[in-house]
C-alpha positions as CSV (number, residue, x, y, z in Angstrom):
1,M,5.3,-9.2,-9.6
2,E,6.6,-5.7,-8.9
3,L,5.1,-2.9,-6.7
4,K,4.5,-0.8,-9.8
5,E,1.9,-3.4,-11.0
6,I,-0.1,-3.2,-7.8
7,L,-3.1,-0.9,-7.9
8,A,-5.5,0.6,-5.4
9,I,-9.0,1.3,-6.8
10,S,-11.2,4.0,-5.2
11,G,-14.4,2.4,-3.9
12,Q,-13.0,-1.1,-4.0
13,P,-11.4,-2.8,-0.9
14,G,-8.0,-4.4,-1.1
15,L,-5.2,-4.3,-3.7
16,Y,-5.2,-5.5,-7.3
17,K,-2.6,-6.6,-9.8
18,Y,-2.7,-5.1,-13.2
19,V,-3.5,-7.7,-15.9
20,A,-4.4,-5.8,-19.1
21,Q,-6.0,-2.7,-20.6
22,S,-9.6,-3.1,-21.8
23,T,-11.8,-1.0,-23.9
24,R,-13.8,0.3,-20.9
25,G,-11.0,0.5,-18.3
26,V,-8.4,-1.8,-16.8
27,I,-8.6,-5.6,-16.0
28,V,-7.2,-6.3,-12.6
29,E,-6.8,-9.4,-10.3
30,S,-7.4,-9.3,-6.6
31,L,-4.4,-10.1,-4.5
32,V,-6.7,-11.6,-1.8
33,D,-8.8,-14.1,-3.7
34,G,-7.5,-14.0,-7.3
35,R,-10.8,-12.9,-8.8
36,R,-10.5,-10.7,-11.9
37,L,-12.7,-7.7,-12.6
38,N,-12.9,-4.7,-14.8
39,A,-12.1,-1.4,-13.2
40,P,-14.1,1.2,-15.2
41,A,-12.3,4.2,-16.7
42,S,-14.3,6.4,-14.4
43,S,-12.7,4.8,-11.2
44,K,-9.7,6.4,-9.6
45,V,-6.9,3.9,-10.0
46,S,-3.6,4.5,-8.3
47,A,-0.4,2.5,-8.5
48,L,1.2,2.1,-5.1
49,T,4.4,3.6,-6.4
50,E,2.5,6.9,-6.9
51,I,1.3,7.2,-3.2
52,S,3.3,8.8,-0.4
53,M,2.9,9.6,3.3
54,Y,3.2,13.1,4.8
55,T,6.1,13.6,7.2
56,E,7.5,16.7,9.0
57,G,10.0,17.0,6.2
58,D,9.7,15.6,2.7
59,D,7.0,13.1,1.9
60,I,8.0,9.4,2.0
61,P,7.0,7.1,-0.8
62,L,4.8,4.3,0.2
63,A,7.5,1.8,-0.9
64,E,9.8,3.3,1.7
65,V,7.1,3.1,4.4
66,F,6.6,-0.6,3.5
67,T,10.3,-1.3,3.6
68,R,10.5,0.2,7.1
69,I,7.5,-1.8,8.3
70,Y,9.1,-4.9,6.8
71,A,12.4,-4.3,8.6
72,H,10.5,-3.5,11.8
73,T,8.4,-6.7,11.8
74,G,11.2,-8.9,10.5
75,G,9.3,-9.9,7.4
76,K,6.1,-10.9,9.2
77,E,2.7,-9.3,9.0
78,A,2.3,-6.0,10.9
79,I,-0.4,-5.1,13.5
80,S,-3.9,-5.8,12.3
81,H,-5.7,-2.9,10.6
82,K,-8.7,-3.7,12.9
83,E,-6.9,-2.5,16.0
84,S,-8.0,0.8,17.7
85,P,-6.8,4.0,16.1
86,E,-4.6,4.7,19.2
87,K,-2.7,1.4,18.8
88,L,-2.4,1.9,15.1
89,R,-0.9,5.4,15.5
90,A,1.5,4.2,18.2
91,A,2.7,1.3,16.0
92,F,3.0,3.6,13.0
93,G,5.0,6.1,15.1
94,E,7.5,3.4,16.0
95,V,8.1,2.7,12.3
96,I,7.9,6.3,11.0
97,P,8.5,8.6,14.0
98,E,8.6,11.7,11.7
99,F,5.1,11.2,10.2
100,D,2.9,14.3,10.2
101,R,0.4,13.7,13.0
102,D,-1.9,16.5,11.7
103,R,-2.2,15.4,8.1
104,V,-1.9,11.6,8.4
105,H,-5.3,10.4,9.5
106,A,-6.1,7.1,11.3
107,S,-7.8,5.9,8.1
108,D,-4.5,6.4,6.2
109,I,-2.6,4.4,8.8
110,K,-5.3,1.7,8.8
111,K,-5.1,1.4,5.0
112,C,-1.3,1.4,5.1
113,F,-1.2,-1.6,7.5
114,S,-3.9,-3.4,5.7
115,W,-2.1,-3.0,2.3
116,F,1.2,-4.1,3.9
117,N,-0.3,-7.2,5.4
118,T,-2.0,-8.0,2.0
119,L,1.3,-7.7,0.2
120,V,3.3,-9.8,2.7
121,A,0.6,-12.5,2.5
122,A,0.9,-12.4,-1.3
123,G,4.7,-13.0,-1.0
124,F,6.2,-9.6,-1.3
125,T,9.6,-9.2,0.3
126,E,11.0,-6.1,-1.5
127,F,9.2,-2.8,-1.9
128,R,11.2,-0.8,-4.4
129,L,10.3,2.0,-6.7
130,P,10.6,1.3,-10.5
131,D,13.6,3.6,-11.0
132,E,15.5,1.8,-8.1
133,S,15.0,-1.6,-9.6
134,E,16.2,-0.5,-13.1
135,A,19.4,1.0,-11.8
């Protein structure tokens, strides 16, 4: 399973693995409980490789953010996404000190840690962009 196959669906909690295309959307499988569902074509579906975080300079791809969190935690789960916004911001600042404090909201940081913990629990150890893995 590669990061390019992992999807976030607007309005649905958690992360999903791409399974197949259907006539009315995309069939996905939850990384948390393994249930399959049809994500309708009207839903906003984003691959994690398409998402990035704002920084003071260039934006950082989410794969790079996850790689830094993984190195920072030593391969273990990160801080819980249920912690206070202040603790989440402090923890995120340790990993990505150059993140844009005005444009990155607490909800973005919460989602980032939640997704990271879900991926680590699903067995992910490498977070590479597709072009990096093909090289």
